[in-house]
C-alpha atoms as an extended CHARMM CRD file, in Angstrom:
* protein
*
       163  EXT
         1         1  MET       CA             -4.3310000000       -1.0670000000       28.0460000000  PROA      1               0.0000000000
         2         2  ASN       CA             -1.5790000000       -0.5920000000       25.4770000000  PROA      2               0.0000000000
         3         3  GLN       CA             -3.0140000000       -0.3450000000       21.9770000000  PROA      3               0.0000000000
         4         4  LEU       CA              0.2830000000       -1.1490000000       20.2440000000  PROA      4               0.0000000000
         5         5  SER       CA             -0.1060000000        1.8830000000       18.0250000000  PROA      5               0.0000000000
         6         6  THR       CA              3.4410000000        2.3690000000       16.7790000000  PROA      6               0.0000000000
         7         7  PHE       CA              5.7920000000        0.3220000000       14.6430000000  PROA      7               0.0000000000
         8         8  ALA       CA              8.2440000000       -0.0010000000       17.5460000000  PROA      8               0.0000000000
         9         9  GLU       CA              5.5480000000       -1.2400000000       19.9560000000  PROA      9               0.0000000000
        10        10  ARG       CA              4.1820000000       -3.7450000000       17.4670000000  PROA      10              0.0000000000
        11        11  LEU       CA              7.6270000000       -5.0190000000       16.4890000000  PROA      11              0.0000000000
        12        12  LYS       CA              8.5650000000       -5.5270000000       20.1440000000  PROA      12              0.0000000000
        13        13  PHE       CA              5.2620000000       -7.3090000000       20.7820000000  PROA      13              0.0000000000
        14        14  VAL       CA              5.7670000000       -9.7510000000       17.9040000000  PROA      14              0.0000000000
        15        15  MET       CA              9.3590000000      -10.3750000000       18.9350000000  PROA      15              0.0000000000
        16        16  ASP       CA              8.2190000000      -11.1520000000       22.4910000000  PROA      16              0.0000000000
        17        17  VAL       CA              5.4690000000      -13.4920000000       21.2990000000  PROA      17              0.0000000000
        18        18  LYS       CA              7.8790000000      -15.3360000000       19.0140000000  PROA      18              0.0000000000
        19        19  GLY       CA             10.7050000000      -15.3600000000       21.5720000000  PROA      19              0.0000000000
        20        20  LEU       CA             13.0890000000      -13.3680000000       19.4150000000  PROA      20              0.0000000000
        21        21  ASN       CA             15.8190000000      -10.9890000000       20.4930000000  PROA      21              0.0000000000
        22        22  ASN       CA             17.4460000000       -8.2700000000       18.3890000000  PROA      22              0.0000000000
        23        23  SER       CA             20.1840000000      -10.6000000000       17.1410000000  PROA      23              0.0000000000
        24        24  SER       CA             17.8560000000      -13.3940000000       16.0980000000  PROA      24              0.0000000000
        25        25  LEU       CA             15.4720000000      -11.0120000000       14.3320000000  PROA      25              0.0000000000
        26        26  ALA       CA             18.3800000000       -9.3550000000       12.5370000000  PROA      26              0.0000000000
        27        27  LYS       CA             19.6260000000      -12.7400000000       11.3480000000  PROA      27              0.0000000000
        28        28  ILE       CA             16.1790000000      -13.9400000000       10.2210000000  PROA      28              0.0000000000
        29        29  CYS       CA             15.4560000000      -10.7320000000        8.3070000000  PROA      29              0.0000000000
        30        30  GLY       CA             18.9340000000       -9.9670000000        7.0370000000  PROA      30              0.0000000000
        31        31  ILE       CA             19.0070000000       -6.6200000000        8.8240000000  PROA      31              0.0000000000
        32        32  ASN       CA             21.7950000000       -5.0420000000       10.8450000000  PROA      32              0.0000000000
        33        33  LYS       CA             21.2810000000       -5.6230000000       14.5790000000  PROA      33              0.0000000000
        34        34  SER       CA             21.9120000000       -1.9430000000       15.3400000000  PROA      34              0.0000000000
        35        35  ASN       CA             19.0280000000       -1.0110000000       13.0280000000  PROA      35              0.0000000000
        36        36  ILE       CA             16.7090000000       -3.3470000000       14.9550000000  PROA      36              0.0000000000
        37        37  THR       CA             17.7390000000       -1.5520000000       18.1470000000  PROA      37              0.0000000000
        38        38  ARG       CA             17.0080000000        1.8190000000       16.5440000000  PROA      38              0.0000000000
        39        39  TYR       CA             13.6060000000        0.6320000000       15.2650000000  PROA      39              0.0000000000
        40        40  LEU       CA             12.6610000000       -0.6210000000       18.7250000000  PROA      40              0.0000000000
        41        41  SER       CA             13.7130000000        2.6250000000       20.3890000000  PROA      41              0.0000000000
        42        42  GLY       CA             11.7390000000        4.6430000000       17.8630000000  PROA      42              0.0000000000
        43        43  GLU       CA             14.9140000000        6.4130000000       16.7710000000  PROA      43              0.0000000000
        44        44  TYR       CA             14.4440000000        5.1730000000       13.1830000000  PROA      44              0.0000000000
        45        45  GLU       CA             11.4180000000        4.1810000000       11.1620000000  PROA      45              0.0000000000
        46        46  ALA       CA             12.0360000000        1.2040000000        8.9090000000  PROA      46              0.0000000000
        47        47  LYS       CA             11.7510000000        1.7220000000        5.1700000000  PROA      47              0.0000000000
        48        48  LYS       CA              8.8130000000        0.0980000000        3.4410000000  PROA      48              0.0000000000
        49        49  ASP       CA             10.8520000000       -2.7210000000        1.8990000000  PROA      49              0.0000000000
        50        50  VAL       CA             12.3290000000       -3.5560000000        5.3000000000  PROA      50              0.0000000000
        51        51  VAL       CA              8.8950000000       -3.5670000000        6.9540000000  PROA      51              0.0000000000
        52        52  TYR       CA              7.5570000000       -5.9170000000        4.2800000000  PROA      52              0.0000000000
        53        53  ARG       CA             10.5460000000       -8.2410000000        4.6670000000  PROA      53              0.0000000000
        54        54  MET       CA             10.1740000000       -8.2680000000        8.4550000000  PROA      54              0.0000000000
        55        55  ALA       CA              6.4150000000       -8.8170000000        8.2300000000  PROA      55              0.0000000000
        56        56  ALA       CA              6.9100000000      -11.7630000000        5.8710000000  PROA      56              0.0000000000
        57        57  LYS       CA              9.5220000000      -13.3590000000        8.1340000000  PROA      57              0.0000000000
        58        58  LEU       CA              7.4110000000      -12.7250000000       11.2560000000  PROA      58              0.0000000000
        59        59  ASN       CA              4.2010000000      -13.8320000000        9.5220000000  PROA      59              0.0000000000
        60        60  VAL       CA              2.2670000000      -10.6410000000       10.3260000000  PROA      60              0.0000000000
        61        61  ASP       CA              0.4370000000       -8.1120000000        8.1750000000  PROA      61              0.0000000000
        62        62  PRO       CA              2.8390000000       -5.3520000000        7.0650000000  PROA      62              0.0000000000
        63        63  GLN       CA              0.1830000000       -2.6470000000        7.4370000000  PROA      63              0.0000000000
        64        64  TRP       CA             -0.4430000000       -3.7300000000       11.0230000000  PROA      64              0.0000000000
        65        65  LEU       CA              3.2880000000       -3.8070000000       11.7220000000  PROA      65              0.0000000000
        66        66  MET       CA              3.6130000000       -0.2310000000       10.4340000000  PROA      66              0.0000000000
        67        67  GLY       CA              1.0510000000        0.8610000000       13.0100000000  PROA      67              0.0000000000
        68        68  VAL       CA             -1.8220000000        1.4040000000       10.6020000000  PROA      68              0.0000000000
        69        69  ASN       CA             -5.2740000000        1.4010000000       12.1480000000  PROA      69              0.0000000000
        70        70  GLN       CA             -6.7480000000       -1.4230000000       10.0950000000  PROA      70              0.0000000000
        71        71  GLU       CA            -10.3980000000       -0.4310000000       10.5280000000  PROA      71              0.0000000000
        72        72  ALA       CA             -9.8020000000        3.1860000000        9.5500000000  PROA      72              0.0000000000
        73        73  LEU       CA             -7.6710000000        2.1100000000        6.5880000000  PROA      73              0.0000000000
        74        74  LEU       CA            -10.3330000000       -0.3470000000        5.4310000000  PROA      74              0.0000000000
        75        75  ASP       CA            -13.0030000000        2.3550000000        5.6410000000  PROA      75              0.0000000000
        76        76  ARG       CA            -10.8560000000        4.6640000000        3.5240000000  PROA      76              0.0000000000
        77        77  VAL       CA            -10.0600000000        1.9860000000        0.9460000000  PROA      77              0.0000000000
        78        78  ASN       CA            -13.7260000000        0.9840000000        0.6990000000  PROA      78              0.0000000000
        79        79  SER       CA            -14.7160000000        4.5900000000        0.0410000000  PROA      79              0.0000000000
        80        80  VAL       CA            -12.6870000000        4.6200000000       -3.1890000000  PROA      80              0.0000000000
        81        81  ASP       CA            -13.6690000000        2.8740000000       -6.4190000000  PROA      81              0.0000000000
        82        82  PRO       CA            -11.2070000000        0.0040000000       -7.0650000000  PROA      82              0.0000000000
        83        83  PHE       CA            -10.5350000000        1.2900000000      -10.5700000000  PROA      83              0.0000000000
        84        84  VAL       CA             -9.6740000000        4.7360000000       -9.2240000000  PROA      84              0.0000000000
        85        85  LEU       CA             -7.3330000000        3.1700000000       -6.6880000000  PROA      85              0.0000000000
        86        86  SER       CA             -5.6360000000        1.1730000000       -9.4430000000  PROA      86              0.0000000000
        87        87  MET       CA             -5.2550000000        4.2630000000      -11.6200000000  PROA      87              0.0000000000
        88        88  ALA       CA             -3.5950000000        6.0170000000       -8.6840000000  PROA      88              0.0000000000
        89        89  ASP       CA             -1.1120000000        3.1330000000       -8.5400000000  PROA      89              0.0000000000
        90        90  GLY       CA             -2.4330000000        2.0960000000       -5.1280000000  PROA      90              0.0000000000
        91        91  ASN       CA             -1.7050000000        5.4950000000       -3.5680000000  PROA      91              0.0000000000
        92        92  LEU       CA             -4.7270000000        5.9460000000       -1.2920000000  PROA      92              0.0000000000
        93        93  GLU       CA             -4.2770000000        9.6920000000       -0.8030000000  PROA      93              0.0000000000
        94        94  ALA       CA             -4.1310000000       10.2870000000       -4.5740000000  PROA      94              0.0000000000
        95        95  ALA       CA             -7.0870000000        7.9560000000       -5.1230000000  PROA      95              0.0000000000
        96        96  GLU       CA             -9.1460000000        9.8490000000       -2.5370000000  PROA      96              0.0000000000
        97        97  LYS       CA             -8.4480000000       13.1380000000       -4.3400000000  PROA      97              0.0000000000
        98        98  ILE       CA             -9.4250000000       11.6230000000       -7.6800000000  PROA      98              0.0000000000
        99        99  GLN       CA            -12.5320000000        9.9980000000       -6.1820000000  PROA      99              0.0000000000
       100       100  GLY       CA            -13.5590000000       13.3400000000       -4.6830000000  PROA      100             0.0000000000
       101       101  LEU       CA            -13.4210000000       14.9280000000       -8.1260000000  PROA      101             0.0000000000
       102       102  VAL       CA            -15.4070000000       12.0650000000       -9.6350000000  PROA      102             0.0000000000
       103       103  ASP       CA            -18.0200000000       12.2720000000       -6.8720000000  PROA      103             0.0000000000
       104       104  GLY       CA            -18.1690000000       16.0410000000       -7.3460000000  PROA      104             0.0000000000
       105       105  ASN       CA            -19.1310000000       15.4840000000      -10.9950000000  PROA      105             0.0000000000
       106       106  ARG       CA            -15.7600000000       16.7920000000      -12.1980000000  PROA      106             0.0000000000
       107       107  PRO       CA            -14.5880000000       13.8230000000      -14.3180000000  PROA      107             0.0000000000
       108       108  ASP       CA            -12.3190000000       15.8570000000      -16.5980000000  PROA      108             0.0000000000
       109       109  GLU       CA            -10.3660000000       17.1920000000      -13.6220000000  PROA      109             0.0000000000
       110       110  ALA       CA            -10.2440000000       13.6840000000      -12.1610000000  PROA      110             0.0000000000
       111       111  ALA       CA             -8.8570000000       12.3100000000      -15.4370000000  PROA      111             0.0000000000
       112       112  ASP       CA             -6.2520000000       15.0670000000      -15.6160000000  PROA      112             0.0000000000
       113       113  LEU       CA             -5.1530000000       14.4450000000      -12.0340000000  PROA      113             0.0000000000
       114       114  CYS       CA             -5.0190000000       10.7220000000      -12.6950000000  PROA      114             0.0000000000
       115       115  LYS       CA             -2.8680000000       11.2300000000      -15.8070000000  PROA      115             0.0000000000
       116       116  THR       CA             -0.5930000000       13.6250000000      -13.9470000000  PROA      116             0.0000000000
       117       117  TYR       CA             -0.1330000000       11.2020000000      -11.0810000000  PROA      117             0.0000000000
       118       118  ILE       CA              0.5180000000        8.2340000000      -13.3410000000  PROA      118             0.0000000000
       119       119  ALA       CA              2.9160000000       10.1740000000      -15.5570000000  PROA      119             0.0000000000
       120       120  SER       CA              4.9350000000       11.2900000000      -12.5350000000  PROA      120             0.0000000000
       121       121  SER       CA              4.9920000000        7.9850000000      -10.6720000000  PROA      121             0.0000000000
       122       122  SER       CA              4.9970000000        5.2580000000      -13.2600000000  PROA      122             0.0000000000
       123       123  GLU       CA              7.3640000000        3.9500000000      -15.8670000000  PROA      123             0.0000000000
       124       124  VAL       CA              4.4020000000        2.7770000000      -17.9790000000  PROA      124             0.0000000000
       125       125  GLU       CA              3.8760000000        4.8330000000      -21.0970000000  PROA      125             0.0000000000
       126       126  LEU       CA              0.8740000000        7.1270000000      -20.8930000000  PROA      126             0.0000000000
       127       127  PRO       CA             -0.9100000000        5.9310000000      -24.0960000000  PROA      127             0.0000000000
       128       128  GLU       CA             -1.4490000000        2.4580000000      -22.6250000000  PROA      128             0.0000000000
       129       129  ILE       CA             -2.7270000000        3.9200000000      -19.3670000000  PROA      129             0.0000000000
       130       130  THR       CA             -5.0600000000        6.2310000000      -21.2620000000  PROA      130             0.0000000000
       131       131  LEU       CA             -6.4370000000        3.2560000000      -23.1940000000  PROA      131             0.0000000000
       132       132  ILE       CA             -7.1180000000        1.3700000000      -19.9720000000  PROA      132             0.0000000000
       133       133  ALA       CA             -8.7150000000        4.4690000000      -18.4240000000  PROA      133             0.0000000000
       134       134  ARG       CA            -11.0170000000        4.9240000000      -21.4470000000  PROA      134             0.0000000000
       135       135  ALA       CA            -12.0850000000        1.2950000000      -21.2360000000  PROA      135             0.0000000000
       136       136  GLY       CA            -12.7280000000        1.6950000000      -17.5160000000  PROA      136             0.0000000000
       137       137  LYS       CA            -14.9750000000        4.7060000000      -18.0640000000  PROA      137             0.0000000000
       138       138  LYS       CA            -17.2560000000        2.5670000000      -20.2120000000  PROA      138             0.0000000000
       139       139  MET       CA            -17.6270000000       -0.0920000000      -17.5190000000  PROA      139             0.0000000000
       140       140  SER       CA            -19.7330000000       -0.4400000000      -14.4200000000  PROA      140             0.0000000000
       141       141  PRO       CA            -17.8460000000       -0.4380000000      -11.0940000000  PROA      141             0.0000000000
       142       142  GLU       CA            -18.2790000000       -4.2170000000      -10.9510000000  PROA      142             0.0000000000
       143       143  ARG       CA            -16.7640000000       -4.6830000000      -14.4120000000  PROA      143             0.0000000000
       144       144  ARG       CA            -13.8610000000       -2.3570000000      -13.5290000000  PROA      144             0.0000000000
       145       145  ALA       CA            -13.2240000000       -4.4420000000      -10.4320000000  PROA      145             0.0000000000
       146       146  ASP       CA            -13.2490000000       -7.5720000000      -12.6200000000  PROA      146             0.0000000000
       147       147  MET       CA            -10.8070000000       -5.9170000000      -15.0310000000  PROA      147             0.0000000000
       148       148  LEU       CA             -8.4850000000       -5.0380000000      -12.1650000000  PROA      148             0.0000000000
       149       149  LYS       CA             -8.6220000000       -8.6220000000      -10.8640000000  PROA      149             0.0000000000
       150       150  MET       CA             -7.7210000000       -9.9340000000      -14.3180000000  PROA      150             0.0000000000
       151       151  LEU       CA             -4.8130000000       -7.4970000000      -14.6110000000  PROA      151             0.0000000000
       152       152  LYS       CA             -3.5320000000       -8.5260000000      -11.1730000000  PROA      152             0.0000000000
       153       153  ILE       CA             -3.6990000000      -12.1950000000      -12.1460000000  PROA      153             0.0000000000
       154       154  ALA       CA             -2.0550000000      -11.6370000000      -15.5230000000  PROA      154             0.0000000000
       155       155  PHE       CA              0.6480000000       -9.2710000000      -14.2490000000  PROA      155             0.0000000000
       156       156  PRO       CA              1.2390000000       -9.9910000000      -10.5470000000  PROA      156             0.0000000000
       157       157  GLU       CA              4.6820000000       -8.3760000000      -10.6080000000  PROA      157             0.0000000000
       158       158  ALA       CA              3.1190000000       -5.0800000000      -11.6470000000  PROA      158             0.0000000000
       159       159  PHE       CA              0.7750000000       -5.0950000000       -8.6650000000  PROA      159             0.0000000000
       160       160  SER       CA              3.1910000000       -6.2000000000       -5.9550000000  PROA      160             0.0000000000
       161       161  ASP       CA              3.2330000000       -4.2660000000       -2.6820000000  PROA      161             0.0000000000
       162       162  ASP       CA              7.0140000000       -4.3420000000       -2.5360000000  PROA      162             0.0000000000
       163       163  ASP       CA              7.5280000000       -1.2140000000       -4.6390000000  PROA      163             0.0000000000
């Protein structure tokens, strides 16, 4: 049985289910028809913003469309403290490295790595991030999760998946 493990396989599957051809999908998503052909052949991988646009128009999960194993991804995400994941700007690989340092009782190294990652990948000034990180260190994991939820509600544009 085909597991639909690649982007191309999953895109073709959704197109078949929805009765779409390359032209109609291109029109719906605002993408060049030749790019759709290349995505389906596996010649090209769609950029993240294109995958998210296609997923929204096709009403499917973008992670699934990209071929991500949802169960394995969920296990990885659940193994990382939500605050650590937020400090790594949602980058799971960076968050796992930071979490490993925290779990290994190396908080100073974890903080340094976190600052380095944020400084290199964010336009937010470091003093504000440092202030948030200090506050997070004083909180229980539940309170940090609550803080993250509040930040996401207050600043949804800062936490969008479209970046």
